[in-house]
C-alpha positions, 0 to 999 in steps of 0.5 A: 674800327670806327673812330667818332670825331665829330669836328670841322676838318679841312675841305680835302680830308675826306678825299685824302682819307678815301684815297687810303682805302678807308671810308668816312661819313661827313655832313655839310653844317649849317650856318649857325653850326659852321660858326660854333664849330669854327670857334671850336676849331680855333680853340683846338688849334690855339691849344695845339700850339700852346702844347706844341709850340710849332710854328705850323700850328700858327699856320692852322690858326691863320686858316681858321682866322681866315674862315672866321673872317669869311663867315663874318662877311669881312675880307681878310683886307678889311681885317688887315685894315683894322689890325693896322689901325689898332697898331697905329693907335696901340702898337703892336707886341714886338717890344715885349712889354709886360705891364706890371701894374697901373697906380 
């Protein structure tokens, strides 16, 4: 029974599928398609985390974010510098601050 997925998967997934005796069809995405599918994958992984709350889903989100960084021609180190600059200027989320209103 053939199941349609049409979604971005990790590089080793086709090998894993074949190792189980099943077959699959893949296609290498064009750059613009890849960018769009990465965005969809990020949404998918975020939704999975929101539904399950599982820490493993955070690892999946992080992997998609790393791919997005590379895809945008940024290194992970450059992204980390940007993150640190924002922390210095605006703080982080560790204090659990909820902004109720501003007058």
